[in-house]
VOPAGU-2260 file (C-alpha; in pm, 1 decimal, decimal comma):
REM VOPAGU-2260
SITE   aa  ch    i         X         Y         Z
SITE  MET   A    0     748,0    1180,8   -2459,2
SITE  LYS   A    1     784,4    1315,4   -2102,8
SITE  SER   A    2     665,9    1094,6   -1799,4
SITE  MET   A    3     342,2    1173,0   -1625,5
SITE  ILE   A    4     335,6    1251,5   -1239,2
SITE  VAL   A    5      66,8    1090,4   -1016,3
SITE  MET   A    6      51,6    1222,9    -654,6
SITE  GLN   A    7     -89,8    1084,4    -331,3
SITE  THR   A    8     -66,3    1242,9      13,2
SITE  ASP   A    9    -240,4    1238,2     350,7
SITE  PHE   A   10    -264,8    1604,4     386,5
SITE  GLY   A   11    -552,6    1701,8     153,8
SITE  PHE   A   12    -564,3    1904,3    -162,9
SITE  GLY   A   13    -430,4    2229,3     -21,3
SITE  GLY   A   14     -77,2    2075,9       5,5
SITE  GLY   A   15    -131,3    1885,1    -308,7
SITE  CYS   A   16    -193,8    2206,8    -493,7
SITE  ALA   A   17     139,0    2347,0    -375,0
SITE  MET   A   18     304,3    2024,9    -495,4
SITE  ARG   A   19     134,7    2045,9    -837,0
SITE  GLY   A   20     247,0    2403,6    -870,9
SITE  THR   A   21     606,2    2294,2    -778,2
SITE  CYS   A   22     611,1    2039,3   -1059,0
SITE  LEU   A   23     462,2    2286,8   -1314,0
SITE  LYS   A   24     735,3    2548,4   -1224,4
SITE  VAL   A   25     993,3    2283,0   -1293,8
SITE  ASP   A   26     832,6    2210,4   -1634,8
SITE  PRO   A   27     502,1    2368,3   -1740,9
SITE  GLU   A   28     448,2    2094,4   -1997,3
SITE  LEU   A   29     434,3    1806,5   -1735,4
SITE  GLU   A   30     112,9    1625,4   -1695,9
SITE  VAL   A   31      36,4    1605,4   -1330,2
SITE  PHE   A   32    -245,9    1402,0   -1183,1
SITE  ASP   A   33    -395,9    1381,4    -834,2
SITE  GLY   A   34    -433,5    1018,3    -740,6
SITE  ASN   A   35    -538,8    1053,6    -374,7
SITE  HIS   A   36    -482,6    1324,6    -126,4
SITE  GLN   A   37    -705,8    1170,3     137,0
SITE  ILE   A   38    -487,7     880,7     264,4
SITE  PRO   A   39    -563,8     837,6     645,2
SITE  LYS   A   40    -328,2    1063,4     844,7
SITE  PHE   A   41       1,8     900,4     909,5
SITE  ASN   A   42    -113,2     569,3     776,3
SITE  VAL   A   43     193,8     445,3     590,3
SITE  ALA   A   44      29,1     102,5     546,6
SITE  SER   A   45    -250,8     260,0     352,4
SITE  ALA   A   46      -3,8     443,3     133,9
SITE  ALA   A   47     176,5     139,0      49,2
SITE  ARG   A   48    -163,1     -44,4     -34,9
SITE  ASN   A   49    -278,8     245,4    -246,1
SITE  LEU   A   50      42,2     248,5    -456,6
SITE  ILE   A   51       4,1    -119,1    -552,3
SITE  MET   A   52    -346,7     -31,6    -651,0
SITE  MET   A   53    -233,5     252,2    -875,7
SITE  VAL   A   54     116,7     151,0   -1017,2
SITE  PRO   A   55       9,1    -134,2   -1254,5
SITE  TYR   A   56    -255,4      71,2   -1427,0
SITE  TRP   A   57     -46,4     369,3   -1543,8
SITE  PRO   A   58     192,8     378,2   -1837,5
SITE  GLN   A   59     548,0     262,2   -1805,4
SITE  GLY   A   60     774,0     558,8   -1694,4
SITE  THR   A   61     505,7     726,4   -1481,7
SITE  VAL   A   62     657,0     901,9   -1178,6
SITE  PHE   A   63     446,2     844,6    -860,5
SITE  VAL   A   64     499,6    1094,4    -574,8
SITE  SER   A   65     380,1     949,3    -246,4
SITE  VAL   A   66     401,6    1151,3      68,3
SITE  VAL   A   67     268,4     993,8     381,4
SITE  ASP   A   68     548,8    1104,5     606,3
SITE  PRO   A   69     497,8    1106,0     985,7
SITE  GLY   A   70     882,7    1121,3    1024,0
SITE  VAL   A   71     938,8    1436,4     809,4
SITE  GLY   A   72    1246,4    1623,9     875,0
SITE  THR   A   73    1412,7    1322,7    1067,8
SITE  SER   A   74    1685,4    1086,2     955,5
SITE  ARG   A   75    1440,6     864,4     746,6
SITE  ARG   A   76    1554,9     840,2     390,5
SITE  ALA   A   77    1383,5    1048,0     115,4
SITE  SER   A   78    1406,0     822,1    -183,2
SITE  VAL   A   79    1331,4     736,0    -539,2
SITE  ALA   A   80    1274,6     380,7    -639,4
SITE  LYS   A   81    1308,2     244,5    -995,4
SITE  LEU   A   82    1046,6     -31,5   -1035,9
SITE  LYS   A   83    1084,1    -338,3   -1239,4
SITE  ASN   A   84     794,6    -230,9   -1460,9
SITE  GLY   A   85     987,4      80,8   -1561,2
SITE  SER   A   86     803,5     337,8   -1351,3
SITE  TYR   A   87     941,3     533,2   -1045,3
SITE  VAL   A   88     811,1     607,7    -694,7
SITE  VAL   A   89     932,7     915,0    -510,7
SITE  SER   A   90     865,4     878,0    -137,4
SITE  PRO   A   91     999,4     864,0     222,1
SITE  ASP   A   92    1136,8     514,3     277,2
SITE  ASN   A   93     933,9     441,6     591,6
SITE  GLY   A   94     733,1     144,4     470,0
SITE  SER   A   95     567,8     317,0     177,5
SITE  PHE   A   96     775,5     102,9     -67,1
SITE  SER   A   97     703,7    -219,3     127,5
SITE  ARG   A   98     449,2    -382,9    -100,3
SITE  LEU   A   99     629,6    -273,7    -418,6
SITE  LEU   A  100     908,2    -503,4    -327,1
SITE  SER   A  101     702,0    -799,0    -448,8
SITE  MET   A  102     474,9    -638,2    -696,1
SITE  PRO   A  103     610,5    -532,6    -943,8
SITE  GLY   A  104     948,3    -525,9    -762,6
SITE  ILE   A  105    1212,9    -274,3    -703,8
SITE  GLU   A  106    1512,4    -264,6    -932,9
SITE  GLU   A  107    1706,2       1,0    -767,7
SITE  ILE   A  108    1663,3     278,0    -508,5
SITE  ARG   A  109    1854,0     597,2    -462,1
SITE  VAL   A  110    1828,3     853,6    -174,2
SITE  ILE   A  111    1759,3    1215,7    -289,4
SITE  ASP   A  112    2069,8    1439,3    -287,6
SITE  GLU   A  113    1932,8    1759,4    -127,8
SITE  THR   A  114    2228,5    1969,9    -240,6
SITE  ARG   A  115    2115,5    1918,6    -606,8
SITE  ASN   A  116    1752,3    1812,4    -587,9
SITE  ARG   A  117    1595,1    2030,2    -327,7
SITE  LEU   A  118    1368,3    2328,0    -422,4
SITE  LYS   A  119    1583,3    2647,6    -391,0
SITE  GLY   A  120    1487,4    2876,8    -106,7
SITE  THR   A  121    1344,6    2605,2     120,2
SITE  GLU   A  122    1655,7    2497,7     302,4
SITE  LYS   A  123    1547,0    2661,4     635,3
SITE  THR   A  124    1238,0    2449,4     679,5
SITE  SER   A  125    1194,3    2078,2     725,7
SITE  ILE   A  126     826,3    2014,6     738,4
SITE  PHE   A  127     705,3    2017,4     384,0
SITE  HIS   A  128     925,1    1772,4     200,2
SITE  GLY   A  129     636,7    1670,2     -12,8
SITE  ARG   A  130     681,9    2001,8    -188,3
SITE  ASP   A  131    1049,6    2084,3    -132,8
SITE  LEU   A  132    1187,0    1737,4    -206,3
SITE  PHE   A  133     957,4    1484,0    -334,8
SITE  ALA   A  134     744,2    1693,4    -583,4
SITE  TYR   A  135    1047,5    1885,0    -697,4
SITE  CYS   A  136    1278,9    1597,9    -755,5
SITE  GLY   A  137     997,4    1402,5    -906,1
SITE  ALA   A  138     935,5    1667,3   -1154,1
SITE  LYS   A  139    1296,9    1704,2   -1245,8
SITE  LEU   A  140    1307,7    1320,1   -1311,4
SITE  ALA   A  141     984,4    1322,1   -1512,3
SITE  SER   A  142    1076,6    1609,9   -1721,7
SITE  GLY   A  143    1426,0    1465,5   -1813,8
SITE  ILE   A  144    1622,6    1739,3   -1646,5
SITE  ILE   A  145    1796,2    1467,0   -1430,4
SITE  SER   A  146    1844,7    1093,9   -1491,3
SITE  PHE   A  147    1761,5     844,1   -1219,1
SITE  GLU   A  148    2133,9     810,0   -1150,4
SITE  GLU   A  149    2138,8    1188,6   -1089,2
SITE  VAL   A  150    1878,7    1155,9    -810,9
SITE  GLY   A  151    2138,3    1070,8    -550,5
SITE  GLU   A  152    2346,8     777,5    -412,2
SITE  ALA   A  153    2204,4     429,7    -455,0
SITE  TYR   A  154    2170,0     193,3    -152,1
SITE  PRO   A  155    2079,1    -183,3    -126,9
SITE  VAL   A  156    1716,2    -272,3    -202,7
SITE  SER   A  157    1746,3    -513,8      92,6
SITE  GLU   A  158    1762,9    -201,5     319,5
SITE  VAL   A  159    1415,3     -91,6     209,2
SITE  VAL   A  160    1187,1     -56,9     521,1
SITE  ARG   A  161     929,7    -330,6     529,6
SITE  LEU   A  162     598,0    -308,7     713,0
SITE  LYS   A  163     553,6    -564,9     987,2
SITE  SER   A  164     181,6    -595,7     862,6
SITE  ASP   A  165     316,0    -743,7     539,9
SITE  THR   A  166     389,7   -1053,7     739,2
SITE  TYR   A  167     141,6   -1345,5     709,3
SITE  GLU   A  168     134,5   -1715,5     776,4
SITE  VAL   A  169      23,7   -1994,3     549,9
SITE  GLY   A  170       1,6   -2369,0     575,3
SITE  PRO   A  171    -224,0   -2656,6     445,1
SITE  GLY   A  172    -572,9   -2542,5     486,9
SITE  PHE   A  173    -468,7   -2226,7     686,7
SITE  VAL   A  174    -371,7   -1868,3     643,4
SITE  SER   A  175    -333,3   -1586,9     904,4
SITE  GLY   A  176    -245,2   -1220,0     873,2
SITE  TYR   A  177    -400,1    -867,9     944,8
SITE  PHE   A  178    -677,1    -645,0     824,6
SITE  PHE   A  179    -461,6    -420,9     595,1
SITE  ASP   A  180    -735,6    -172,0     481,4
SITE  TRP   A  181   -1105,4    -139,6     433,4
SITE  MET   A  182   -1341,8      -3,1     172,3
SITE  SER   A  183   -1515,2     262,7     390,8
SITE  THR   A  184   -1822,0     306,6     173,5
SITE  PHE   A  185   -1917,9     -64,0     188,2
SITE  GLY   A  186   -1736,0    -198,4     495,3
SITE  ASN   A  187   -1543,1    -474,3     320,2
SITE  MET   A  188   -1204,3    -566,0     490,0
SITE  GLU   A  189    -891,7    -630,9     301,2
SITE  THR   A  190    -635,0    -853,7     455,0
SITE  ASN   A  191    -256,9    -855,6     378,2
SITE  ILE   A  192    -280,8   -1217,7     262,8
SITE  PRO   A  193    -210,7   -1260,0    -104,0
SITE  ILE   A  194    -452,3   -1448,0    -320,5
SITE  GLU   A  195    -162,7   -1689,8    -396,4
SITE  ALA   A  196    -140,4   -1782,5     -14,8
SITE  GLY   A  197    -505,6   -1886,2     -27,7
SITE  GLU   A  198    -414,5   -2109,3    -335,6
SITE  GLN   A  199    -114,3   -2246,5    -128,5
SITE  ALA   A  200    -343,1   -2333,8     147,0
SITE  GLY   A  201    -575,1   -2522,5     -77,3
SITE  PHE   A  202    -882,1   -2310,8     -49,4
SITE  ARG   A  203   -1131,9   -2391,0    -325,5
SITE  GLU   A  204   -1413,1   -2183,6    -458,7
SITE  GLY   A  205   -1760,3   -2274,4    -322,1
SITE  GLU   A  206   -1632,0   -2428,8       3,8
SITE  SER   A  207   -1706,1   -2288,5     348,3
SITE  LEU   A  208   -1406,0   -2132,4     542,1
SITE  ARG   A  209   -1394,1   -2055,2     912,7
SITE  VAL   A  210   -1293,3   -1682,6     958,1
SITE  THR   A  211   -1188,3   -1568,8    1299,3
SITE  VAL   A  212   -1106,8   -1202,8    1377,2
SITE  THR   A  213    -933,7   -1121,5    1708,7
SITE  GLU   A  214    -845,9    -784,3    1850,0
SITE  LYS   A  215    -487,6    -884,7    1972,8
SITE  GLU   A  216    -457,3    -622,2    2237,8
SITE  SER   A  217    -771,2    -727,3    2430,6
SITE  GLY   A  218    -780,2   -1085,0    2310,8
SITE  LYS   A  219   -1156,0   -1021,2    2214,0
SITE  VAL   A  220   -1288,6   -1235,2    1935,1
SITE  CYS   A  221   -1500,1   -1009,5    1722,1
SITE  PHE   A  222   -1606,5   -1260,2    1458,7
SITE  ASP   A  223   -1582,9   -1641,9    1433,5
SITE  ASP   A  224   -1812,0   -1810,1    1193,0
SITE  LEU   A  225   -1816,5   -1992,5     848,4
SITE  ALA   A  226   -1807,8   -1784,2     530,3
SITE  GLY   A  227   -1839,3   -1904,9     181,1
SITE  PHE   A  228   -1533,9   -1859,9     -50,0
SITE  TYR   A  229   -1669,8   -1717,3    -371,3
SITE  PRO   A  230   -1578,8   -1486,1    -658,4
SITE  SER   A  231   -1797,5   -1204,3    -535,3
SITE  PHE   A  232   -2072,1   -1111,0    -285,3
SITE  GLY   A  233   -2385,0   -1215,4    -466,1
SITE  TRP   A  234   -2298,5   -1577,0    -433,5
SITE  VAL   A  235   -2409,2   -1585,9     -81,4
SITE  PRO   A  236   -2743,1   -1482,9      83,1
SITE  GLU   A  237   -2803,4   -1104,7     174,5
SITE  GLY   A  238   -2616,8   -1034,1     486,6
SITE  ALA   A  239   -2408,8   -1341,1     489,8
SITE  PRO   A  240   -2027,3   -1341,4     516,5
SITE  VAL   A  241   -1808,7   -1415,7     220,4
SITE  VAL   A  242   -1437,3   -1463,2     158,8
SITE  TYR   A  243   -1324,7   -1340,9    -176,2
SITE  ASN   A  244   -1028,5   -1258,5    -399,0
SITE  SER   A  245    -991,1    -877,1    -385,2
SITE  SER   A  246    -921,2    -662,0    -693,3
SITE  ASP   A  247    -602,9    -562,1    -488,3
SITE  GLY   A  248    -456,0    -912,2    -506,3
SITE  VAL   A  249    -530,3   -1012,7    -153,6
SITE  LEU   A  250    -802,3   -1209,4      35,4
SITE  GLY   A  251   -1106,3    -989,5     132,5
SITE  VAL   A  252   -1372,1   -1050,2     395,4
SITE  GLY   A  253   -1712,7    -889,6     360,4
SITE  LEU   A  254   -2084,2    -918,6     384,9
SITE  ASN   A  255   -2337,3    -933,5      91,8
SITE  LYS   A  256   -2511,8    -590,7      94,2
SITE  ALA   A  257   -2404,4    -525,1     454,0
SITE  ASP   A  258   -2115,5    -356,6     631,8
SITE  PHE   A  259   -1875,3    -606,1     791,6
SITE  ALA   A  260   -1644,9    -350,6     956,3
SITE  ARG   A  261   -1935,4    -167,0    1135,5
SITE  THR   A  262   -2145,2    -486,6    1219,4
SITE  TYR   A  263   -1857,9    -644,5    1392,8
SITE  GLY   A  264   -1651,7    -340,0    1519,7
SITE  VAL   A  265   -1340,1    -435,4    1361,7
SITE  GLY   A  266   -1057,5    -204,1    1247,9
SITE  VAL   A  267    -727,8    -196,2    1042,6
SITE  GLY   A  268    -378,3    -262,3    1150,0
SITE  GLU   A  269    -149,8    -510,8    1315,8
SITE  ASN   A  270    -394,8    -530,4    1611,6
SITE  TRP   A  271    -655,4    -716,2    1402,6
SITE  LEU   A  272    -557,0   -1079,6    1348,5
SITE  VAL   A  273    -744,0   -1258,3    1081,6
SITE  GLU   A  274    -740,0   -1638,9    1054,7
SITE  ILE   A  275    -898,9   -1815,3     761,4
SITE  ARG   A  276    -901,3   -2201,4     773,9
SITE  LYS   A  277   -1067,8   -2520,0     652,1
SITE  ASP   A  278   -1270,9   -2705,6     898,4
SITE  SER   A  279    -994,8   -2950,8     982,5
SITE  PRO   A  280    -666,9   -2770,7     876,7
SITE  ASP   A  281    -326,2   -2926,5     927,1
SITE  VAL   A  282    -137,6   -2627,7    1072,6
SITE  SER   A  283     180,9   -2828,2    1169,3
SITE  GLN   A  284     345,4   -2709,7     853,2
SITE  LYS   A  285     249,8   -2355,0     868,9
SITE  GLU   A  286     524,0   -2089,4     769,9
SITE  GLU   A  287     579,2   -1723,5     816,8
SITE  VAL   A  288     610,7   -1534,2     494,9
SITE  LEU   A  289     746,2   -1166,4     463,0
C-alpha cells in the first residue's frame, strides 16, 4: 500500500493546487490530502504546532509536506525527517521540525538532493520550493520511487533548527513560557508549556492558579488574576478565566464562553510571556527546559 500525502502551507489553496498536481503527475494513484493551507504568513511556529496536531492522527508511513518557508531560495536546508512513529515530514529546516523532536521524535533527517529530487524544468527559479522540491520529493518518497536513503545526505538530528519559543521554565509551583498559538474562533490561548510541566510544578485539578501575561517589549501586564485549573471551560462561571490541559498537549488559558485574546488584547509569539503559579510558589529551583 502506498503512503498518503498530507500538505500544509501558508500560501493558500492556489499554491496548494499546484503542489497537489505535482504529486499526481509523479504518481496518479497517490492519495493527496489538504491539511491546512491557511497557516499565518511566515509563521514557522504555527507550522510546527500544526504538525504535532496532525501527525499522531494519521496512519504510520504518511508523508507530511509542510511549507512555511520565509527563507525560500536561501541557504536554509530543504529536508525530509523520518519520525520515530514511522511517518515522514518534508519541510524547510527552519524551526518547522522543532516540536517533532520531542513528539513523536525524529529518528533521522536528510537534506533533499536537488540534482535527483527536484522537478525537472524548474531549475531557473527559486521561489516555489513547495512545488519544485517538497511536493515533488515527497511524492517520490510516498509512491516508492525513491527510498528515504535516496532523498539525499543525512545530517545529525542535533543540527535540526529549534524555535526559541519552545523554551519554557518549570519549578515547584511555577511554570513560565509563551503564548504559542490561539484558537481564533473562540479566543483561547495555547502556551508552549507541556501538560507534563504543569504536573511537575505540582498543579492540581480544582485549585486556583495565578496567571500573569506580560507583553515583554513594553513591559505591560495585560492580565494578572486567579484562574481555576479544570479539565474544561464549563467548570468555571461564564466569563471567568480557566487554565486547562489543551488537546495539543500543552497548558491553555481561556474564558468560559468569552474571548480571552480579544478581551485582554494579547497576541502570539515570544513577546507574550505567560507565568502560571501557585499562590506561594518556591521558584528557587526553577529550571529552563528546551
